[in-house]
N, C-alpha and C positions, 0 to 999 in steps of 0.2 A: 754342316748339315748336308745330308744326302738327299739328292733329288730322286724321288721314287716313281717318276713318270714312266720309267722304262721297264715296267713289269712285263714279263714274257707273255702272260695270259691276261688279257683285259677283261672287263666286266662283260662286254658283248660276247666274248668267247664262252662265258658261262651260259649265256642265253641260247647259244647255238646247240645245246644238248637237245636231242630229239624230243624228250618228254616235256621240255619247256617251250619249244618253238610253237607258236600259235599257227594255225592254218592260215590266218589272215593277220595282217599287220595294220589293221584299221586304227586310226587315231580318233579318239573321242574326247569331247570336253567333259570333264568330271568336276563336280562341285567340290571346292576345297573343304567344305564342312564334312564331306564323306570320306576324307583321306586321313590316315594316321601314319606316322613314321614306321619304318621297319622295326619290329619289336626286338630284333637282334642287333640293332645298330649300337656298336661300342662307342661311337663318337657322341659326346655331350656338348662340346664347345665348338661354336662356329665363329670364325673371324668376323667381328662386327663391321669393320670397314669394307671387307670384301662383300659381305652380305648387303650392305647399303649400296655399294656400286652396282651389284646385280639387281637390286630393287629399282634403282634409277633407270637401268637399261630396260627392265620389264615395263616400267611405267611409260616409257617412250615407244618401245617397239614390240612389246609382248614377249611371249615365250616361244623361241624358235624350235627348240629341241624338246619333244614330248618326254614326260617322265614315264617310268615303267612301274606298273602296279600289279598286284594280284587281288582277287576277291577275298574278303575276310571270311574265315571259317566260323567266326564267333557272332558277327552281326550282319544281317541282311542289308544289302545296298551300301555296304561299307568296303573300303579298299585299303590295303597296306602298301606303302611305298617300297619298291625294291631298289630303285635307283632314281635320284633326282630330288633328294630332300632339300637341298639348298634352293632349287628352283621353286619348290613348294613353299618354303619359308619366305622367300623373297616376294613371291606372288601374293601371299597373305599380307605382307608388309606394304605392298603396293596397292592394296585395297581391291584386288581382283576377287571375283566370285568363283571363277572356274579356271581350269588349267588343262592343256592338251595332254592326253595320256594314252599309253598302249597297255592293254590288259593281257597278262600272260599267266600261265600256271607255274607254280613253284612250290617245292616242298620246304619244310622248315630248315632242313639242312642246306638247301640251295640259298634260302633267304639269308642264312648266317654267313655263308661263304661270300655272297654278293656284298653284304654289309661290310665285312672285313676287307674285301678287295677294294671297295669304294673308299674305305678309310685309308688304305695303303697308298692310294693314288693322289692323296692330298699333297699339295706343294709345301704346306707348313708342318708336315709330320716330323716330330722329333724322334730320336733313336729309341726312347723308352716306349713311345706309342707304337712304333713299328715292331718292337720286340713283343709287346703285349698283344698285338694283332696276330703275330705268328703263334704265340702261345695259346691264344683263343682258338685258332683253327685246330691246333693239336688236341687241346683238352675237350673242347665242345664237340668236335667232329670225330674224336677218337682216332686220329691219324698220326703217323710218325713224321719226324723231320724230313725224311726222304720223300714222303708223299706231299708235304707242304712245298718242298723244293720243286717237285715235278709240277704241281698245280700252278705255281707262281713263276716258274721259269728262272728261279734263282738257284745258285749252287748250294749244296748242303753246308759247306763251311760258312758261307755268307749267312744263312739262317742261324747256324749254331753260334756265330759270333754275336749276333743280336740277342739271342736267347740268354747268353751268358750275362748280359747286362742286368737281367732281372735279379741276379744274385747280389748286386751291389746294395749297400745300405740305403735306406730311404732318403737320407739327406743328400747322398750323392746322386741318386736317381732324380731327385728334384732339381739339382743343379744341371743335369743333362736336359731335363724338360725345359728349363729356362734358358738353354743355350749358353750356360756359364762354363760348360765343359764340352769338348768335342768328342766324337766317337773314338778317335784315336787315343785321346787322353783316358777315357773311361776304360778302354781295353787294357791299357798299360796299368791302370790302378787295380785291375782284377787280381793281380798276383800279390798284392800287399796284405799282410796280416800283422797284427790283429785289426779288427774293424776300426778301432780308434785311430790307428796310424793311417789307415786308408782315408778316413774322413779328413784328418788334418792335412794330408798331402793334397787332397782334392781342393780344399779351401785355399791352400797355398798356391796351387797351380792357377787358380782363378785370380787370386790377389796379385800375383806376380806375372800374370799373363804368360805363363810358361809354354814353350813348344813341347811337343811330344818327346823330343830328344832331351830337353832340359828336365822334363819330368822323370824320364828313365834314369838320368844321372842322379837326381834327388833320391830316387828309390834305392839306387845302388849305394849311395852314401848312408842312407838310413839303415840299410841292411848291414853294411860294414860296421857302423857304430853299434848296432844292436849286438852283433857277434862279439865285439870287443868287450862289452859289458858282461857277457856270460862267463861263467867259470870255465876254465880250460877243460876240454873233454876230447875224446877220440873223434877224429874227423868223420863227418857223416856226408861228405860231398857226394852228390849223386852222379852216377855215370851218365854219359851222353845217351845211352840206351834208355835209362829210366826217365830222363827228362823228355826224350822224344816220345816215350810211351805215355807220359803224363799229358803232353800236348795233344796226342791223338785221342786219348780218352776224354779230354776236356772238350774237344771239337765234337766228339760223338754224343756226349751227354749234355753239352751246353751248360756246364757248371764246373766248379772248382774240383779238381781231382788230385790227390796226393799219393805217391807211391814211396814207401820207405822200406829199407832193409832191416831185418832183425839183427840185433846185436848178439843174441845168444845162440842163434843157429844159422850157420852159413847157408845161403841159397833160399832163405825164407824171408817173409816180410808181410806187409799189409797194404791194401788199397783203400783209401778213404774217398767217398763220393759225397759231396755236400749237396743239400737241398734246402730250399727256402720256405716251403709250405707243403701242405698235404697234396695240393694239386701238382706241385713240382715233383714230389716223391712219386706220385702215380705216373707222371710223365716218364720218369727214369725207369720205373718198373716196367712200363710199356716197352721202352727201348730194349730192356733186358728180356722181354717176352715172358714176364712173370705175371700171372693172373691170380689174384687173391680172392676172387669172388667164389 
């Protein structure tokens, strides 16, 4: 599990933008009944034990750090939570009627970025949730991998490696979510085809508590056995240049990419780029700077 606490740009950095910075930072007590969660919050699960611990602390000592809210554009005297939903939930569980808060202005785009950023800073975040958070920023805010990298202070290959996980079969993504597979094992499995073999190897890796190196060896053995079963044919071994090119394109598009030579015409071939959904296709087209509108 990767600890995501070290994000280069924290939530407070987002609030430092001039259009969001309030002239005053007055703390006011707001009624819990007038608060609603961030409508763009991608997180739906809150650790029960951690929430109970926070509730106990609030019952004894109150809320030390104010939550941050904006005025609702839909209902008068209502507020939407930008940051601090756990404190809000715990205060409600503790039977509190009010909570200290700072009111600031924020656009819908900033609300979404704040929600994703707060989600990324969770200690219990699993690789799939992290990958989905990056994908949410790209698709909902219409930005590129490079822009996500810049906003979060992470390298582009780091972002790309997580986004590639979204191309895994649902069964394997669920195993990642349950911590039955590590990030390293999942990345190793990305090269396995067809999907049925990938799923079998993922389950075997979990059942046999394989290391990444052991999994790599199992994949090599599977590939070797598969080739032996095929009818003899002209060698199609890829050159180091083609393999390196595939790796570069996979990092760029955050998905599986295959380059193959033509058997009929020397010097020609084809490039295949995989996508998993309409949103994923739109993301790839955006990287290629293709606009179909």
